[in-house]
C-alpha positions in Angstrom: 0.0 0.0 0.0 2.8 2.4 0.8 4.5 1.8 -2.7 1.1 2.4 -4.5 0.8 5.5 -2.5 4.0 6.8 -3.7 2.9 6.8 -7.4 2.8 10.2 -9.1 2.8 11.6 -12.7 5.5 13.7 -14.4 5.4 14.7 -18.0 2.4 12.4 -18.5 4.4 9.4 -17.3 3.7 7.2 -14.2 6.4 7.8 -11.7 7.3 7.2 -8.1 8.3 9.9 -5.7 12.0 9.8 -4.9 13.5 8.2 -1.7 13.6 10.2 1.5 16.9 10.3 3.3 16.1 11.0 6.9 19.6 11.7 8.1 19.9 14.3 5.3 16.3 15.4 5.7 15.9 15.4 1.9 14.3 13.4 -0.9 14.7 13.1 -4.6 11.9 14.5 -6.6 11.5 11.3 -8.6 12.7 7.7 -8.2 15.9 6.6 -10.1 15.7 3.7 -12.5 17.0 1.3 -9.9 14.5 2.5 -7.3 11.6 2.0 -9.8 12.9 -1.6 -10.6 13.2 -2.2 -7.0 9.6 -0.9 -6.3 8.2 -3.0 -9.2 9.8 -6.1 -7.9 8.3 -5.4 -4.5 4.9 -4.9 -5.9 4.9 -8.1 -7.9 6.2 -10.1 -4.9 3.6 -8.5 -2.6 0.9 -9.5 -5.1 1.9 -13.2 -4.3 0.4 -12.8 -0.9 -3.2 -13.1 -2.5 -2.6 -14.6 -6.0 -0.3 -16.6 -8.1 1.1 -15.7 -11.4 -0.6 -17.5 -14.3 -3.7 -18.2 -12.2 -5.8 -16.2 -15.0 -8.2 -13.3 -14.3 -7.3 -9.6 -14.0 -3.9 -8.7 -12.8 -3.5 -7.7 -9.1 -3.5 -4.0 -8.7 0.1 -4.3 -7.5 1.2 -6.1 -10.7 -0.7 -3.5 -12.9 1.1 -0.8 -11.1 4.6 -2.5 -11.4 3.7 -2.8 -15.1 2.9 1.0 -15.5 6.1 1.7 -13.9 8.5 -0.6 -15.5 7.3 -1.2 -19.2 7.6 2.6 -20.2 11.1 2.7 -18.7 12.2 -0.2 -20.9 10.2 0.3 -24.1 10.8 3.8 -25.0 14.0 4.2 -27.0 16.6 6.2 -25.1 14.8 6.0 -21.8 17.7 4.0 -20.4 20.8 5.8 -21.1 24.2 4.1 -20.7 24.8 5.9 -17.4 21.9 4.3 -16.0 23.0 0.7 -16.9 25.5 0.2 -14.2 25.9 -3.7 -13.3 23.6 -3.3 -10.1 20.9 -1.3 -11.9 20.9 -3.6 -14.8 20.6 -6.6 -12.4 17.8 -5.1 -10.7 15.9 -4.5 -13.9 16.6 -8.1 -14.9 15.3 -9.5 -11.7 12.3 -7.0 -11.7 11.4 -7.9 -15.3 11.7 -11.5 -14.6 9.0 -11.3 -11.8 6.8 -9.1 -13.8 6.8 -11.2 -16.9 6.0 -14.2 -14.6 2.7 -12.6 -14.2 2.2 -11.0 -17.7 3.9 -13.3 -20.0 6.6 -12.4 -22.6 6.1 -8.7 -23.7 5.0 -8.0 -27.2 7.0 -5.4 -29.2 10.3 -5.1 -30.9 11.8 -3.4 -28.0 12.1 -6.4 -25.7 14.9 -8.4 -27.1 17.3 -5.4 -27.7 16.6 -4.1 -24.1 17.0 -7.8 -22.8 20.3 -8.2 -24.5 21.5 -4.7 -23.4 20.6 -5.5 -19.6 22.0 -9.0 -20.0 25.3 -7.7 -21.5 25.8 -5.2 -18.5 25.1 -8.0 -15.9 27.4 -10.4 -17.9 30.2 -8.0 -18.1 30.9 -8.5 -14.6 32.3 -11.8 -15.2 35.6 -12.8 -17.1 35.8 -15.6 -19.7 36.4 -18.1 -17.0 33.4 -17.1 -15.1 35.3 -15.5 -12.2 34.2 -11.9 -11.0 36.1 -9.1 -12.5 38.1 -7.0 -10.3 36.0 -4.0 -11.4 32.8 -5.6 -10.2 32.1 -4.1 -6.7 31.7 -6.6 -3.9 28.6 -4.8 -2.8 26.9 -5.4 -6.2 27.9 -9.2 -6.5 24.9 -10.7 -4.7 22.4 -8.7 -6.9 24.4 -9.4 -10.1 24.6 -13.1 -9.1 20.7 -13.4 -8.7 20.3 -11.6 -12.1 22.7 -14.2 -13.7 20.5 -17.0 -12.3 17.3 -15.3 -13.7 19.1 -15.0 -17.0 20.1 -18.7 -16.9 16.8 -20.4 -15.9 13.9 -17.8 -16.7 12.4 -18.8 -20.1 11.4 -15.2 -20.7 14.6 -13.5 -19.6 17.1 -16.1 -20.7 18.6 -15.8 -24.2 18.6 -18.3 -26.9 21.9 -19.4 -25.7 22.7 -21.2 -22.5 24.4 -19.0 -20.1 27.3 -20.7 -18.3 27.3 -19.7 -14.6 30.6 -19.9 -12.7 
């Protein structure tokens, strides 16, 4: 309910209010890409308290809200600039997309595969050819990146046509 109450509109788009930082007594005007992806994931997981993906019927309101936040972010050309595609943000996007598409199915549109490939590339760039972490991969990002790699390896919607070799 709290996440649903954080929705707002900016420039005709569904948005979320930015995070509030109590120690600094400030908040961002709008949520970042990573914050939106995390909120979408939380909304979809919260919907599992009362329904199951693939059960049929109307989407739970939490999933509909997640879809309204996440899909425009992904599908509009140029909405994900390279500066937003850090490994941790890309990983959060992969995980959120995987959960959302468990509810909605594979998205329609030519935007999906290029976006999925771009996000997967950013996540996979954290590993070297042998599957070991690159020195440039921050230790604080590794758990999130590892979870995204699992989603890319086992999720039939998010996985590529190739099998991803996990370390």
